C-alpha positions as CSV (number, residue, x, y, z in Angstrom):
1,X,193.3,-29.0,-147.2
2,X,196.0,-25.9,-146.9
3,X,197.8,-26.1,-143.6
4,X,196.7,-23.4,-140.9
5,X,199.8,-20.9,-140.2
6,X,200.5,-19.3,-136.9
7,X,199.2,-15.8,-136.7
8,X,196.7,-16.5,-139.3
9,X,193.2,-15.6,-137.7
10,X,190.2,-17.7,-138.6
11,X,186.3,-17.0,-138.0
12,X,183.3,-18.9,-138.7
13,X,182.7,-22.6,-138.2
14,X,186.0,-24.4,-138.1
15,X,185.7,-28.4,-139.2
16,X,187.5,-31.1,-137.3
17,X,190.2,-30.8,-139.8
18,X,191.0,-27.4,-139.3
19,X,190.8,-28.0,-135.8
20,X,193.3,-30.7,-135.9
21,X,195.6,-28.7,-137.9
22,X,195.5,-25.6,-135.8
23,X,196.4,-27.9,-132.5
24,X,199.7,-28.9,-134.8
25,X,200.1,-25.5,-135.4
26,X,200.0,-24.5,-132.1
27,X,197.4,-21.9,-133.0
28,X,194.3,-23.6,-131.1
29,X,193.1,-21.4,-128.3
30,X,193.7,-23.4,-124.9
31,X,194.8,-27.0,-124.3
32,X,192.7,-29.6,-126.5
33,X,192.8,-33.2,-125.1
34,X,190.7,-35.3,-127.3
35,X,190.2,-38.9,-125.7
36,X,188.7,-42.0,-127.6
37,X,186.1,-44.2,-126.1
38,X,184.4,-47.4,-127.2
39,X,181.5,-49.4,-126.4
40,X,179.5,-52.6,-127.7
41,X,180.8,-55.5,-129.1
42,X,184.2,-56.8,-128.5
43,X,184.6,-59.9,-130.6
44,X,188.5,-60.2,-131.7
45,X,189.3,-57.1,-129.9
46,X,187.5,-54.5,-132.0
47,X,187.1,-52.1,-129.0
48,X,190.9,-51.4,-128.4
49,X,190.9,-52.5,-124.9
50,X,193.2,-55.2,-125.0
51,X,190.6,-58.0,-124.4
52,X,187.5,-59.2,-125.9
53,X,184.9,-58.3,-123.0
54,X,181.7,-56.3,-124.2
55,X,181.6,-52.9,-122.8
56,X,178.3,-51.1,-122.1
57,X,179.4,-47.9,-121.2
58,X,181.9,-45.6,-122.8
59,X,185.3,-47.0,-121.9
60,X,188.6,-45.1,-122.7
61,X,190.7,-46.5,-125.1
62,X,194.2,-46.5,-123.3
63,X,195.5,-43.0,-121.5
64,X,196.4,-41.0,-125.0
65,X,194.6,-37.5,-125.7
66,X,195.4,-36.9,-129.3
67,X,192.7,-38.5,-131.0
68,X,191.2,-37.0,-134.2
69,X,188.8,-38.9,-136.0
70,X,187.2,-42.6,-135.7
71,X,185.2,-45.2,-137.7
72,X,184.3,-48.6,-137.4
73,X,184.4,-51.4,-140.0
74,X,180.9,-52.3,-141.3
75,X,181.7,-56.1,-140.0
76,X,181.2,-54.7,-136.5
77,X,184.8,-56.6,-135.6
78,X,187.2,-53.6,-136.0
79,X,188.1,-50.0,-135.8
80,X,190.2,-47.4,-137.2
81,X,191.6,-44.1,-135.8
82,X,193.7,-41.0,-136.9
83,X,195.5,-39.2,-134.2
84,X,196.2,-35.2,-134.5
85,X,199.5,-36.0,-135.6
86,X,198.5,-37.7,-138.6
87,X,199.3,-41.4,-137.7
88,X,196.9,-44.1,-138.4
89,X,195.9,-46.8,-135.9
90,X,193.8,-50.0,-136.5
91,X,192.5,-52.9,-134.3
92,X,190.3,-55.8,-134.6
93,X,189.7,-58.6,-136.9
94,X,192.2,-59.2,-139.4
95,X,191.7,-62.3,-141.2
96,X,192.2,-60.5,-144.7
97,X,194.7,-57.9,-144.1
98,X,191.8,-55.5,-143.3
99,X,193.7,-53.7,-140.8
100,X,196.4,-52.6,-143.1
101,X,199.5,-54.0,-140.7
102,X,200.8,-56.3,-143.4
103,X,199.6,-59.6,-141.9
104,X,196.3,-61.3,-140.9
105,X,196.9,-61.3,-137.3
106,X,194.1,-59.9,-134.9
107,X,194.8,-56.9,-132.7
108,X,193.0,-55.7,-129.4
109,X,194.8,-52.8,-128.8
110,X,195.6,-50.0,-131.4
111,X,198.5,-50.7,-133.7
112,X,200.0,-47.8,-135.9
113,X,200.0,-48.5,-139.9
114,X,203.1,-47.7,-141.1
115,X,205.0,-44.8,-140.2
116,X,203.6,-42.0,-142.2
117,X,201.9,-38.9,-140.3
118,X,199.9,-37.7,-143.1
119,X,196.6,-39.3,-142.7
120,X,193.5,-37.7,-142.9
121,X,190.3,-39.4,-143.2
122,X,189.4,-42.9,-143.0
123,X,186.0,-45.3,-144.0
124,X,185.8,-49.1,-143.0
125,X,184.1,-51.3,-145.3
126,X,183.0,-55.1,-144.4
127,X,186.7,-56.6,-144.7
128,X,188.6,-53.2,-146.5
129,X,189.8,-50.1,-145.3
130,X,190.3,-46.5,-146.7
131,X,192.1,-43.6,-146.2
132,X,192.8,-40.2,-147.6
133,X,196.3,-38.5,-147.0
134,X,196.9,-34.7,-146.6
135,X,198.1,-34.6,-150.0
136,X,195.0,-35.8,-151.6
137,X,196.0,-39.2,-152.4
138,X,193.7,-42.1,-151.9
139,X,194.6,-45.5,-150.4
140,X,193.2,-48.9,-149.3
141,X,193.5,-52.5,-148.5
142,X,191.9,-55.5,-147.4
143,X,189.6,-57.7,-149.0
144,X,189.2,-57.2,-152.9
145,X,187.0,-60.0,-154.0
146,X,184.6,-57.5,-156.2
147,X,187.2,-55.0,-156.7
148,X,186.3,-52.8,-153.8
149,X,189.9,-51.8,-153.3
150,X,190.0,-49.9,-156.8
151,X,193.0,-51.4,-158.0
152,X,191.9,-52.8,-161.1
153,X,192.0,-56.5,-160.0
154,X,190.9,-58.7,-157.3
155,X,193.8,-59.5,-155.3
156,X,193.5,-58.8,-151.2
157,X,196.4,-56.2,-149.8
158,X,197.3,-56.4,-146.2
159,X,199.1,-53.0,-146.4
160,X,197.7,-49.8,-147.8
161,X,198.0,-49.2,-151.7
162,X,197.5,-46.1,-153.7
163,X,194.7,-45.9,-155.9
164,X,196.2,-44.3,-159.3
165,X,198.0,-41.4,-158.9
166,X,195.7,-38.5,-158.3
167,X,196.0,-36.1,-155.4
168,X,192.6,-34.7,-155.8
169,X,190.6,-37.0,-153.4
170,X,188.4,-35.3,-150.7
171,X,185.8,-37.3,-149.4
172,X,185.5,-41.3,-148.7
173,X,182.8,-43.6,-147.7
174,X,182.8,-47.7,-147.6
175,X,179.9,-49.9,-148.1
176,X,180.1,-53.5,-147.2
177,X,182.0,-54.7,-150.5
178,X,181.9,-51.3,-152.3
179,X,183.8,-47.8,-152.2
180,X,183.1,-44.3,-153.0
181,X,184.7,-41.0,-153.3
182,X,184.3,-37.9,-154.1
183,X,186.9,-35.6,-155.6
184,X,187.8,-31.9,-155.4
185,X,186.3,-30.9,-158.5
186,X,182.8,-32.4,-157.0
187,X,182.5,-35.6,-158.9
188,X,181.5,-38.7,-157.4
189,X,183.3,-41.8,-158.0
190,X,182.4,-45.6,-157.2
191,X,184.1,-49.1,-157.5
192,X,183.4,-52.6,-156.3
193,X,180.1,-54.8,-155.6
194,X,177.6,-53.3,-158.1
195,X,175.1,-56.1,-157.4
196,X,172.2,-53.9,-155.8
197,X,172.9,-50.8,-158.1
198,X,174.9,-49.5,-154.7
199,X,177.7,-47.9,-157.2
200,X,175.2,-45.4,-159.1
201,X,176.1,-46.4,-162.5
202,X,172.7,-47.3,-163.7
203,X,173.5,-51.2,-163.9
204,X,174.1,-54.3,-161.3
205,X,178.1,-54.7,-162.6
206,X,181.2,-54.9,-160.3
207,X,183.8,-52.5,-161.1
208,X,187.5,-52.8,-160.0
209,X,188.5,-49.1,-161.0
210,X,186.8,-45.9,-159.8
211,X,183.9,-44.9,-162.6
212,X,182.3,-41.5,-162.5
213,X,178.6,-41.5,-161.0
214,X,176.7,-39.3,-163.5
215,X,178.2,-35.9,-164.5
216,X,177.4,-33.5,-161.5
217,X,180.1,-31.7,-160.2
218,X,178.3,-30.6,-157.1
219,X,178.7,-33.6,-154.7
220,X,179.3,-32.8,-151.1
221,X,179.3,-35.5,-148.9
222,X,178.5,-39.5,-148.9
223,X,177.7,-42.4,-146.9
224,X,177.6,-46.1,-147.7
225,X,175.3,-48.6,-146.1
226,X,174.7,-52.4,-146.8
227,X,174.4,-52.0,-150.4
228,X,173.1,-48.8,-150.5
229,X,174.4,-45.4,-150.7
230,X,173.6,-41.8,-149.8
231,X,175.0,-38.6,-150.7
232,X,174.3,-34.6,-150.7
233,X,175.4,-32.0,-153.2
234,X,176.6,-28.7,-152.3
235,X,173.1,-27.0,-153.1
236,X,171.7,-29.1,-150.0
237,X,170.0,-31.8,-152.2
238,X,169.8,-35.4,-150.8
239,X,170.2,-38.4,-153.4
240,X,170.0,-42.2,-152.6
241,X,170.4,-45.7,-154.4
242,X,171.1,-49.1,-154.4
243,X,169.2,-51.6,-152.0
244,X,165.8,-50.6,-150.7
245,X,164.2,-53.7,-149.1
246,X,163.4,-51.3,-145.9
247,X,162.7,-47.9,-147.5
248,X,166.6,-46.9,-146.9
249,X,166.6,-44.7,-150.0
250,X,163.3,-42.8,-148.7
251,X,161.6,-42.8,-151.9
252,X,158.4,-43.8,-150.3
253,X,158.8,-47.2,-151.6
254,X,160.5,-50.6,-151.6
255,X,162.1,-50.4,-155.1
256,X,166.0,-50.9,-155.7
257,X,167.4,-47.7,-157.5
258,X,170.8,-48.2,-159.6
259,X,171.4,-44.6,-160.5
260,X,170.9,-41.4,-157.8
261,X,167.3,-40.3,-156.9
262,X,166.7,-37.4,-155.1
263,X,165.0,-37.6,-151.8
264,X,162.4,-35.0,-151.9
265,X,162.5,-31.8,-153.1
266,X,164.4,-30.0,-150.5
267,X,167.9,-28.2,-150.4
268,X,168.5,-28.2,-146.8
269,X,170.6,-31.4,-146.4
270,X,174.0,-31.4,-144.6
271,X,175.3,-34.5,-143.3
272,X,174.4,-38.0,-143.9
273,X,175.2,-41.6,-142.2
274,X,174.2,-45.0,-143.4
275,X,173.5,-48.3,-141.3
276,X,173.2,-51.7,-142.2
277,X,169.5,-50.7,-143.6
278,X,168.4,-47.3,-142.1
279,X,169.4,-43.9,-143.0
280,X,170.2,-40.6,-141.2
281,X,170.5,-37.0,-142.1
282,X,171.1,-33.6,-140.5
283,X,169.6,-30.6,-142.2
284,X,171.0,-27.3,-142.3
285,X,168.4,-26.1,-139.5
286,X,170.1,-28.6,-137.0
287,X,167.4,-30.9,-137.2
288,X,167.9,-35.0,-137.4
289,X,166.1,-36.8,-139.7
290,X,165.9,-41.0,-139.9
291,X,164.1,-43.6,-142.5
292,X,164.5,-47.2,-143.3
293,X,164.8,-50.3,-141.1
294,X,163.2,-49.7,-137.6
295,X,163.0,-53.3,-136.4
296,X,164.9,-52.0,-133.2
297,X,164.1,-48.7,-132.5
298,X,167.2,-47.3,-134.3
299,X,165.3,-44.6,-136.3
300,X,164.5,-42.9,-132.8
301,X,161.0,-42.1,-133.4
302,X,159.4,-44.2,-130.7
303,X,158.5,-47.0,-132.9
304,X,159.4,-50.1,-134.5
305,X,157.6,-49.5,-137.8
306,X,160.0,-48.9,-140.9
307,X,159.9,-45.6,-142.9
308,X,160.2,-45.3,-146.5
309,X,160.6,-41.2,-146.3
310,X,162.4,-39.0,-143.8
311,X,161.0,-38.7,-140.2
312,X,162.2,-36.4,-137.9
313,X,163.8,-37.4,-134.7
314,X,162.7,-35.6,-131.5
315,X,162.1,-31.8,-131.6
316,X,166.0,-30.5,-131.3
317,X,167.6,-28.2,-133.5
318,X,171.1,-28.6,-132.5
319,X,172.3,-31.7,-133.9
320,X,175.8,-31.6,-135.3
321,X,177.7,-35.1,-136.1
322,X,175.9,-38.3,-136.5
323,X,177.1,-42.3,-137.0
324,X,175.0,-45.7,-138.0
325,X,175.6,-49.0,-136.7
326,X,174.3,-51.9,-138.3
327,X,171.0,-51.3,-136.4
328,X,171.9,-48.2,-133.7
329,X,172.5,-44.9,-134.2
330,X,174.8,-42.2,-132.5
331,X,174.9,-38.3,-132.6
332,X,176.2,-35.6,-130.8
333,X,174.7,-32.0,-130.4
334,X,176.6,-28.9,-130.8
335,X,176.7,-28.4,-127.0
336,X,178.5,-31.7,-126.9
337,X,176.1,-34.1,-125.6
338,X,175.9,-37.6,-126.8
339,X,172.5,-39.5,-127.8
340,X,172.2,-43.0,-128.7
341,X,169.0,-45.3,-130.0
342,X,168.5,-48.8,-131.2
343,X,169.4,-52.3,-130.8
344,X,171.4,-52.5,-127.6
345,X,172.5,-56.2,-127.5
346,X,176.0,-56.0,-126.8
347,X,176.0,-52.6,-124.8
348,X,176.6,-50.4,-128.1
349,X,174.3,-47.8,-126.8
350,X,176.5,-47.0,-123.9
351,X,173.8,-46.6,-121.3
352,X,175.0,-49.2,-119.0
353,X,172.9,-51.9,-119.8
354,X,171.7,-54.3,-122.9
355,X,168.2,-53.1,-123.6
356,X,167.2,-51.8,-126.8
357,X,165.6,-48.5,-126.9
358,X,163.3,-46.5,-129.7
359,X,163.5,-42.9,-128.2
360,X,166.9,-41.3,-128.1
361,X,168.6,-41.2,-125.0
362,X,171.6,-39.1,-123.3
363,X,174.6,-41.1,-123.1
364,X,175.9,-40.1,-119.4
365,X,176.0,-36.5,-118.6
366,X,178.9,-35.1,-120.5
367,X,178.8,-32.0,-122.9
368,X,182.2,-32.4,-124.2
369,X,181.6,-34.9,-127.0
370,X,182.6,-33.9,-130.6
371,X,183.3,-36.8,-132.9
372,X,181.5,-40.3,-133.4
373,X,182.4,-43.3,-135.3
374,X,180.1,-46.6,-135.5
375,X,180.4,-50.2,-137.4
376,X,178.2,-53.4,-136.8
377,X,177.7,-53.5,-133.0
378,X,180.6,-51.0,-132.3
379,X,180.4,-47.3,-131.3
380,X,183.4,-45.1,-130.8
381,X,183.1,-41.9,-129.6
382,X,186.0,-38.7,-129.1
383,X,185.6,-36.7,-125.9
384,X,187.1,-33.1,-126.4
385,X,188.5,-31.6,-122.7
386,X,189.6,-28.2,-123.4
387,X,191.4,-26.4,-120.6
C-alpha cells in the first residue's frame, strides 16, 4: 500500500489501512483515538487485561488510543493486534511460541513483537500466527507440525520468520492448522493441514510451502474456519471448500469439497468471515448473510437450525465489518454500532451476561465502533473516538 502523502486529497471510501497511514502522516481530519476493548474467555490472559478473569462487557485494554487492527487465535487463548505506529503486539497462551516473542511464556498483557514498525495485517491460527508487513513480505511463527508456517519444514518457531523472499503478499487468513494468502496479482496460495480439502488443491495432502490454488487471478478476500475456507473474487463471486459437516460451505449439502466451489450464482459478495463451523458474508448492498452450524444461534436468524445455504440476518443494509468466533458472531454497521449473537458462555457477546442468543443484539449504545476481531470465545473490538 503506497504511503499517503501530506497535501494529497483523497475521495471515496477509505480503507482502514489508508486511515491509519493518514493518521501517521498527519493528514487525517480531526483527532482520531482508537481504543481496544476485549470480552469473553480470559484463560491464560487472552483478553490482555493483566489477569485471567472472564469479562462479559467490553473492557478497555490499557489506556492507549492508537490501535489499528485486531484478531484472535482460533484456539481462543490469545489475541494479536497492530498499532497505528506499525508495531505488532500479542498476548495470551504461548506454549509453542505462537505469540512470536521468542519464548514459551504466557502473557496476560500486550507485549511488543520485536522492534519493527512496519507490520500491517495479522491472522491467527490455532497455535500459529501470520503477518504481512507494509513492504509486502509475509511472516509466520508458532506451531508447525503440518507445515502451516509455509517454511518448507515442520519446525516450530517462537519468533517471526519470513516466508520466502516475495514482496507481493496482500491478504492472509489462518485455519486451525493451515494458512492462506492472496498476492497482489490476485492469485491465492495455501499450505499446512489439507486433511479435509481445506487447502483447495483438489486433494487431502498436507503442504509445508505455499501452493497456488487453481489458476484464478481475481481473488480478493479470504477467511479460514476449522478445516474449511471461504473466499471472494474481485467480480463479487463467493467460493467455499473443505470440511462441510454442518453445511458451512453453503452448497445445500454436507459434502466435503477439496477444490473451490462457487456459492450460488450471485456476484454481489464482498466481505467474509469463518467460525468453527459457521460462515458469514456481507454483500455489496450492505446486507449480512450466514450459514452452517447454528446450534447456539450463531447465525443470527432467530433459530437453532443449521443452514446449508446463505440466509439473510435481519433487514439491515448497513453492515460493514464482521468477525466469527468459534460459535459466536460480531458485526459492525456503517454508523458505528456493534452487534453480537450466538454462544455467550464466557460473556463473549459483551452483553453483561452469559446467556446465549439467536437474534443479533446491539452491544451497548455506542456508535463509534469500527473494527472487530474474534477467536474461540474471545471478542475484540476497536472504538474510534474522533474529536
